[in-house]
C-alpha positions as CSV (number, residue, x, y, z in Angstrom):
1,X,-9.5,38.0,-106.2
2,X,-9.2,40.7,-103.5
3,X,-5.6,42.1,-102.9
4,X,-4.6,44.8,-100.3
5,X,-1.3,46.7,-100.7
6,X,0.1,48.2,-97.7
7,X,2.8,50.8,-96.4
8,X,3.0,53.4,-94.0
9,X,1.9,56.4,-95.5
10,X,-0.5,55.1,-98.3
11,X,0.7,57.9,-100.4
12,X,3.4,56.5,-102.6
13,X,4.0,52.9,-103.1
14,X,0.8,51.3,-102.2
15,X,-1.2,54.0,-104.3
16,X,0.9,53.3,-107.3
17,X,0.4,49.7,-106.8
18,X,-3.3,50.0,-106.3
19,X,-3.6,52.1,-109.7
20,X,-1.4,49.7,-111.7
21,X,-2.8,46.5,-110.4
22,X,-6.3,47.7,-111.5
23,X,-4.8,48.4,-114.5
24,X,-3.2,45.3,-114.9
25,X,-5.4,42.7,-113.2
26,X,-8.4,44.3,-115.1
27,X,-12.2,43.5,-113.5
28,X,-11.2,40.0,-112.0
29,X,-9.6,41.7,-109.2
30,X,-11.0,44.0,-106.3
31,X,-7.7,46.1,-105.2
32,X,-7.6,48.4,-102.2
33,X,-4.3,50.4,-100.6
34,X,-3.9,51.2,-97.1
35,X,-1.6,52.5,-94.6
36,X,-0.6,52.2,-90.7
37,X,-0.3,56.2,-90.7
38,X,-2.1,57.2,-93.7
39,X,-1.6,61.0,-95.1
40,X,-2.4,62.1,-98.7
41,X,-1.5,60.7,-102.5
42,X,2.1,62.0,-103.1
43,X,2.0,64.3,-106.1
44,X,5.1,62.7,-107.7
45,X,3.0,59.3,-107.6
46,X,0.5,61.0,-109.2
47,X,2.5,62.5,-112.0
48,X,4.6,58.9,-112.0
49,X,1.4,57.1,-112.8
50,X,-0.1,59.9,-115.1
51,X,3.4,58.8,-117.4
52,X,1.9,55.5,-117.5
53,X,-1.8,56.6,-118.8
54,X,-3.1,55.8,-115.1
55,X,-5.3,58.8,-113.3
56,X,-5.0,58.2,-109.5
57,X,-6.1,61.7,-108.8
58,X,-9.3,60.3,-107.5
59,X,-7.4,57.8,-104.9
60,X,-7.5,58.9,-100.9
61,X,-5.2,57.6,-98.4
62,X,-7.0,54.8,-96.2
63,X,-6.1,53.5,-92.7
64,X,-5.3,49.7,-92.4
65,X,-7.4,50.0,-89.1
66,X,-10.6,50.4,-90.8
67,X,-10.2,47.1,-93.0
68,X,-11.1,43.4,-92.2
69,X,-7.6,41.6,-93.2
70,X,-9.4,38.4,-93.3
71,X,-11.6,39.7,-96.2
72,X,-8.4,39.7,-98.5
73,X,-7.0,36.9,-100.6
74,X,-3.7,38.5,-100.3
75,X,-1.9,41.2,-98.5
76,X,1.3,42.8,-99.8
77,X,3.7,45.0,-98.2
78,X,5.8,47.4,-99.9
79,X,7.9,48.8,-97.0
80,X,11.9,48.5,-97.2
81,X,13.3,50.6,-94.2
82,X,10.5,51.3,-92.0
83,X,8.4,48.6,-90.4
84,X,5.5,47.9,-92.3
85,X,1.6,47.0,-90.7
86,X,1.2,43.5,-89.9
87,X,-2.5,41.8,-90.2
88,X,-3.3,38.8,-88.6
89,X,-5.4,36.4,-90.3
90,X,-5.0,33.4,-92.9
91,X,-4.7,35.7,-96.0
92,X,-1.7,34.9,-98.2
93,X,1.0,37.7,-97.3
94,X,3.5,38.8,-99.5
95,X,6.5,41.3,-99.1
96,X,7.9,43.4,-101.6
97,X,10.3,45.8,-100.0
98,X,10.3,49.0,-102.1
99,X,12.4,51.8,-101.1
100,X,10.6,54.8,-100.0
101,X,10.7,57.2,-103.2
102,X,9.6,60.3,-101.0
103,X,12.7,60.2,-99.0
104,X,13.3,63.3,-97.0
105,X,16.9,64.1,-98.2
106,X,16.6,68.2,-98.7
107,X,19.6,67.8,-101.0
108,X,16.9,65.8,-103.7
109,X,15.7,68.1,-106.7
110,X,12.4,67.5,-108.0
111,X,14.2,65.8,-110.8
112,X,15.5,63.1,-108.3
113,X,12.0,62.9,-106.7
114,X,10.6,62.2,-110.7
115,X,13.1,59.6,-111.2
116,X,12.8,58.0,-107.7
117,X,9.0,57.8,-108.2
118,X,9.5,56.4,-112.0
119,X,11.8,53.8,-110.3
120,X,9.7,52.7,-107.7
121,X,6.6,52.7,-110.0
122,X,8.6,50.2,-112.4
123,X,9.5,47.9,-109.7
124,X,6.1,47.7,-108.5
125,X,4.8,47.1,-112.3
126,X,7.3,44.5,-112.4
127,X,6.3,42.5,-109.4
128,X,2.7,42.8,-110.1
129,X,2.9,41.4,-113.8
130,X,5.1,38.3,-112.2
131,X,2.2,38.1,-109.5
132,X,-0.2,38.0,-112.3
133,X,1.7,34.9,-114.1
134,X,2.2,33.1,-110.9
135,X,-1.0,34.0,-109.1
136,X,-2.9,30.5,-109.3
137,X,-6.1,30.4,-111.1
138,X,-6.2,34.2,-111.7
139,X,-7.7,35.2,-114.8
140,X,-7.2,38.5,-116.5
141,X,-10.3,39.8,-117.9
């Protein structure tokens, strides 16, 4: 099974989803993340994943333009308030609207960001667990 997680910057939600899916779905799935305007993995995303024992420090942000959507069984978009990339083709699409934890509010403290990233990580993790239970024919190895 091939799964592509998408958001805009490929810096937070999709990076955490990639790390969590690799961890939770095991060797039976090929997992990639990308964005329509990629930047770099957010340090708070890296920290939130480290709290789960998952290392995403080697992840890089990738452009969705460099990928063939038809090569994936599932394309899962994670955008909430912004416009998510859309890929044509016959792949199965799921939309998991998750608020961007990297909001630009200057009043947010580092503790606020840590809490926001942990909440986003937890929501993504719950959705991947539900996906694993519901995905037809998927075997965890």
